[in-house]
N, C-alpha and C positions, 0 to 999 in steps of 0.2 A: 765540257761534261762537267755538271756540278760534282765537287770531290765530296761535299758534306752528303749528299745523297748516295754517290757511289760507296763511300765508305760506309753508309747505312745498309746498304745492299748486301756488302761483305759480311757484316757483322750479324745480320738477322737470316743469312742462309743457312748455319747449321740448325739454328731453332727451326727454321721452315722444312728441312730435311727430315728432321725426326719428327715433327709433328704431322706431317703428310699422311693420310687416314690410309694404312695398307688395306683394307678392305676395298676402299674405292680403287685406290691402283691397281687392285687386284682384279676387280671387276673391268677396269680398263682395259688390262692387258687381254683378259679373256676375250674381249670383244674384236680383239686384232691378234686371232690363233695363226694366222697367215695373212702374208700382206705381198703384193707385188708392186713395189714402189709407193709406199707411203708418204703422203706428201702433209707434214704436220704445219699449222699456222699458228704461232704463237704470239697472242696479240700482248703488247706491252711486255716485250721478252726482259727488258732490262739488262742485265749481263749474262743472261741464259741460264737461270736458276730452275727452269721448269725442263729443259732438254737434258740437263745435267741430273734431273730427278727421275724422269720416266723414259729417257729414250732406250736405257738399257732393259725397259720392261716390255719393249715393243719389237716387233719383228723388223727384218729389214727386206730389201733397201729402203732407207727411208731418206727425205730430204725434208729439213726444217726451214722455214720461210719466217725467219725472225722480224716483227714488225714493233719499231719502236719510233717515237718522235726526237730521239737524242743521237745523232751520230755517234757521239761518244761510247754511249752504251753498245751500239752496236757494234761498234771496234772492237769493244773489250768483248764482247759475246762471242764475235767471231775467233779471237785469240784464245780464250778460255774453252772455248767447246773444240778445238782441233785436237784431233786423234778421239774424240768421243764415239763409242761404238753402239751398235744395236743389239737386241737380244741375241743375234746370230754372230756376233764379234765382226760386223763389217763397219767400216767408216761410215758416220752420217755425212751426207752432204749439206751444205748450208749456203742460203741466200739471205743478205739482210735488204730490209726493205723498211726506208725512212717514210713515215706516213703519220699526219695528224688525223687521228682517229675521231676527234670531237665531234664531226657531224655522221660518223658512224663509219663502218666497216667497207672500204672501197671495194665494188665486186671482183675488180681485177686480183685482189691480193687472195681471194679464195678459189680462183681457177686449179684445178685438179687437186684440190684440199679433198683431204681422208678424215681430219680431225682437226677441230680447233681447240685449242689448250691455251690457257692463261693462269696467270697465279698473281695474289694480293692486287686483283684489278677489279673485281667486281664492285667494291666498294667504293671505287674513287669516281663512278660512272653513274648517269642518270636511269631513273626508271624507263626513259624513252631509248636510250641507248640499249638496253639489254631488251625492251620488247623489239626494235629493229635487228638486234643481233639474232633474237630466238626466231623470229620471221624469216631471217636470210638462212638461218641454220635448217629449219624446216623445211623450207622450199626446196633445198639443195640435199635433204638427207644426210646432214653432217651429225657426228656424234660432237659433242662438247665437254670437255673436262676442264672445271673451274675451280683451283685448289686455294685455300687460304684466304677466305673470304671473311674480313673481321664480321662479327656479329653481336658484338657490344657487351660482351661479359666481360668484364675486369674484376680483378682480387689482388689484394696484396697480404702477405702475411709478415709482422704480426700487423693485425687490422689497427684502423685508426679512425678515430671520428669523422675525418674530414673526406674519408674514401669516397662516399657515395656522391658527396657535391661536386669533387674533382672529376670522378668516373662520368655524371651526368653533364658536366661542361666539355669534357672531350669528347664525348658520343655526339654532342650538339654541334661542336666543330667540325667532326667527319661529316657532317651533313652540309658542309657549305661547298660551293661549288669549285670543283678542282678542274676545269677546263670543260666538261662535259655537261653543264648545268647541275641543277642542285644533286648534291651526290647522295646516292642510297646510303650510304654509310653502313652504322650496324642494321639498318633495314635490308642490307642487300641480299643475305641468303633467303630470306622469306619471300622477297621480290623476286630473285631469280627464279627459285622454285615453282612461283604461281605461274609468272609468264611463259616459263619454259612449258609446265605442264599445261597451259591453255594451247600451245601450240603441238601438242600430241606427244610430246617426249616422255619416255619413261625416264624417270629420274631418281636417283639415288644419292643420298648426302651421308656425310659422316663426318664427326667432330674432330679437328686438327689443331688442337690447343697448344699455344706456346705454354711451357713452364720453365721460368728461368730464376736461377738459384744463386748461389755464393760463388759457384765455378765460373761465372759469366757477368762479373763486374763491370766490365767495359759495355756491355748489351745494357746491363741493366741501367747503367747511368744514362745511356742515351735515351733508353725506352721512357726512363723517369721524367729526363729534361724534354722530351717531347709532350708527355702528358701535361707537365706544369705549364708548359708554352702555349699549347693550344688552350687549355683551361684559361689562361690569364687574357688570350685573345677575345674570348667570350664575354668577358667581365662579367661572368655568372657566379664568381668566386671572390669572396673579399680578398684583395692581394696581400695584405699582412697575413691572414690566416693562410693563404697558398705558400706563400715563402716559408712561412714556419713549416707547413706541411713537407715541403719540398727538402727543407734543412733535415729534419728529422728521417724522411726516407733515405737521404744521401748517406746519413751516418749509421743506418741498418745496413746499407750496402756496404760501407766501409768497414764494419763491425762482422761481417760474412751471416748476418741474421736474416736478411730480406728474402722474400719469395715472390716472385710476380706470375701472374697469369693472366692470358690474353685469349679468349675465345675465338675462334675462326671455324670454319666449314668447309668441307671439300664436296662438290657437287660432279656428278657425272650424269648427262643427261644423254640417252640413246632416243635415235627415232624409232617409231615404231613400227 
């Protein structure tokens, strides 16, 4: 397991939890007023943040099928989710599945499934992946909950003249291949809404933006460093200007005056 990646998942989870759209989550819970053995397939589960966020909103009994390409993530998720309960106070059952999803979701992973869930995943995949997933979910009549999809809105306070150039470069980097073909990146919400509606889903969406302030300096620093590194890789920003921008922003974090915002969208797609 990549320790850098795991540390990042840990750092971002509190921001993810408070950003998740409560209206969309309530709509999801309302879809499952009663259940008789709900199987949730969590695509790109990471260390289990989606289950921690929504298992307690859904009725039981529940079985979560955690799907990821990383054995370390799966092991960490199994440990971290031990003792997690459903809305009725019953322990959720867990199974872990190591799978390469780059070619799509293997059919056997959806056997018995009642809900497909994922977080911070749609912006990494290609339009083709989303089209295939929407077609499969529609054919099986499966609801789909996709949270925390990046939508390209970025902002910093105090503002800086170089912000727009850095953010444009970062968003361009988000569109690079992440293992699924050219990534949807900041176009992911619009792309997902379009392909899901084309397949006949009733789709609701709500904002789930991060706001990171002076009380989370480590998270803000990692976010800033990620923006800077991605922008540098594109070559779209003068390196010297980018370095000066980064130093200014680091100084603001140290002084407790920085505030960052990252736009996301939560999506709930229900079969008609």
